[in-house]
N, C-alpha and C positions, 0 to 999 in steps of 0.2 A: 225743622226744616230739612229735605231727605234731599234739597238739588238747590245749588246756586245758580241766580242768573242776573246778572250786573244789570242785565235790560231790564226786569222790575225794580219798582219802585218799594220798597219794604225797611225793617227795621227788625234786626235779632238781637234779642236778649242774650249775651254772654254772660254776665255777670251783676249781682242784684245786691249783692252785700254792699255795707260802711266799716270804716276803722278797721277791721281784720279779717280774713275768712273766718269760716266756721265749718264744721264738719261731723255725720252723725245723721242718724235713722231720724230724728229730730228737725233735721232741716234741709230734706229729701225735695220736697214738695216747688219752696220757693230757691231752693239752689243756697251755697256757701259761698261762692266765688265772688270777689271785691268786683268794683265797678267797670262794666266793660258792654259798650252796644256797640253795634255795627249797622249803618246807616247805609243804603244801596239807592243810591238819588241822581239821577240826569246823570245816568253814565258812571257815578264816580263812587267807589270806596271808600266810606269815610269811618274811622274809627270812634268814638267818644269814648276818653279815657282810656289808659293800661292796667287796669285792676288785673287778679286773677283770672280770670274770666276769660282772658283773653287768649289763656291756652286751649279755648273750641272753639279759635277761629276755624270756619268749614275749609275742607281740603282744596275746595277749586279755587279759594282767593289767594293762594300758594301761587299760583301759575300768572297772576297777576304782573304787569311790570311795575304798576305804583298801587300804593296803599297810602293814604293819607290819617295820619292820627292827629287828635286834637286834645291837647289837655285841658281838663277845668281849673286846675292847680299840682302839686307837685309833692302832697300830704302820699306817704308812703303806701298807705291802701289804693291810690289812684295810679301807682306807676309801678310796683312790684314786681305785676307780669310782665311791665316789657321785655327784661332779659331772655325770659320762657318764653316769647311768641314765637310760633312754628314759622311765621314770614322770613324772620331774622336769618335762620338757618337751610332757606335755602337759597342758590347759587345764582348770582344775578341780582334781579330787582331793583327796587328803589321805594323806603320808608320816608315822607315826610312827614316832620313831626312842628305842630306849631304851638306854643305857648305863649303867655303876655310876660313881660316882664318883672320878677319878683326878686327882692330883698338885694335888689342892685346885680342879679342875675339874670341872664338871657335865657332864651329855652334850653341850650345845651348844658348850660353852665348848672342851670336845676335839675336836669336829666343826668349830669355827671355825677351829683352829691350822691347818688345812689348808686347808679350805672358805672361805679371804676372799685379798686383797694382800698381797704380793707373790707368793706361793704359787700362789692362783687368782681371778682376776678380780674374779669376787662373791663376796658375803658370804650365809652362809645366810638373810637376812630377802630379798634380794634370788631367790631359786629359786622360782618360777615354781608350784609346787605352795603347797599350805601344807604348811608343815614344823611339826609338833609334837614339842616332845624332851620327853623323859622319863627322869630321873635314877632309879634305881632299886637295888634293896639283895638282900633274901632270896628272894622271889617275889611274884607278880604274875600278871594275866588278861589274855587277849587274848579278849574273847569266851566261847567254850565252851570257851578253851586255856588248862588252867594252868601257868605258867612256873617253876620253881625256877631257884635260881643258886646256883653252887657256887665259889668264890675257888681259882683253877688254880694251878701250881705255873709263874710266865712273868716276867722282867725286867719291871717295870714295873706286874704283874697281870695277870691277863687271868677272865672270866666263864666258868664253864662252865655251860652249858643245857642244863636236863631239860623237856621238854615234851611235854604228857599231853593228850589230848582223844580223843572218841569211842573210847575202848578202849582207845588206843595209844600208845603211847611213844619218842618219840624225843629223844636223847639227842648234845648236840655239845659235843666235848673237844676243840678246836683251841688248840694254842700251848699243851701242859702238860709236864711232865715226869713220866714214869710211871715209876717205882720201888719200892725195900723200904717205904720211906718212905709213899710218896702210893698206893700199888696198894690198901689195905684199902677207903681213904675213897673213893676211885675208884670202886671195885666196886659199894661200898655206893648211891652216887650214881645211877649206872645200872642196877642190879639189873633183872631180867627185861626189858629194854627190848626192843622189837622194832626199834630200827635202833640204833646208834653210830656216830656219825662221830667218828675219833678219829685224835689228832696223829700221824704216824707218819714222822716226816721225816726219818730217820737210819737206817743198818746198825746192828750193834751195835758195829761196830768204829768208827763215826762218832758215834757217839753215848759214847763212852767219850773221846775224844778232843774233844768238846765237850760235858761234862755239865753247865755255867751257862747254855746256848742257850737253855735254856726249852723244849725240843723234846723230841721222844721216838721211840726206835727202834719198826719196822713188828714186830718179834718182842716188844717188850713190848705194843704194844697188841695182839697178838694174843691174848697172857693176860690181860690186861685183859677183853676180850671173851668169854673162857673163865671165867672168872673171877664175871662178872658176869651170865652165859648169857644173853648177847646174840645175840637170836634171829639179825641178821644182823651182821656188820661193816665197816666201810667206811675204811680209810686214807686220811687225809689229809693235807694240807700238803706237799706231795712237794719237795724240795729240788730248785732250780731249775738243778741241776748233773745231776742225774739222768733220763738222756735214756730213751725209751720204753724201747730196748732192755736198761737199766740196770732198770728199773720190773716189765718181763716176766719179768724171771728172779727178781725180789726176789718176787712174788707169786705165782709159780708154787712157789718153794719156802715160804711160807708156806701156801700151802693146799693141799699134800700133807701139811700135821702139821694145819691147821686150816681146814677145809673150808666154815665159814660163813664165813669171811674173804676179803676182796678188795679191790683199790684201788681209790680213787673214779677214773671217767673223766669228764671235761667233757661234759657233753649225755647220763650217765646217769642213766634212772630208774627208781625203785625203788617200786614199789607195795606200799603197808602193811596 
């Protein structure tokens, strides 16, 4: 996307990887940064997770008086980019961060586990932009955007988000297991969404080897997309061992059966 306009409703993929960032010529097409998605909806700029992809925040965002950040959970790959977020380096502005309480820690406490010495040289209080922390539960509002929260299946817990505004609906389901037990509830939560961003880190064979890792297969993500009648599905949280060639072949096989599905690529923009 070459121009940012807050009045447009769109999603911009800033990071697609899970677990750790990767680099090299074999990761250029889908990207190597960890999870971060920009959603512009009903006049609100919302970031979903703060992986290393947050470094690619469009320059036009740096002038906004406020940005919202929803954290699905605070595993390192989902917040490791926060200290290097370009918005934090500007003067003025306000970053609102939202997360469910986990491990006895509120939103600020979870962020501070990483963003503080000895793991990082500054504390949340020392960030140059005003940072406001919100510990949330089931649902809340971001201006004209309604946010519903569902708990997913992941070690330590994870929040799944449904954001609705301006007659459009986006569902973000990173880091969760999709199986026979969880599928009905997930489908109900994502019913008739315009865009479903869904974990699909593994092949079916890999998932059978790692059923308790808290991630899903891309085939399971496609089944969920069809069951919930998502207008478009993008698989996210690509495994760091999966090169472009592996993902291109998997995406081709998936889209042959599910034409409304695809794999998220770093820099991809989707109009809603």
